[in-house]
C-alpha positions, 0 to 999 in steps of 0.5 A: 207124832214123829217123823218115822211114826208118819213114815210106818203109817203111810207105808202100812197105807199104801197098796203099791210096790215100795223100793229101796232107794239105796237097792235103786241106786247101788253103791254109787248112789246113782239110777237111770229111770226111764219113763216113755222115751224119757230119761231121768236121773235119780240120785241120792245127795250126800245129805241123804235126799233124794234128787230126781232129774231130766 
């Protein structure tokens, strides 16, 4: 089974919101995410991976 097939099945079974990382981070590939009183940075690397840091 391919990775794409697994991802599609996972999305189909998920009942919560789904967000595009590209839409969240915009053209610079960077977004700030607040959880309570903490702020995290989400970024897309040149290799296309996501990194979430505090």
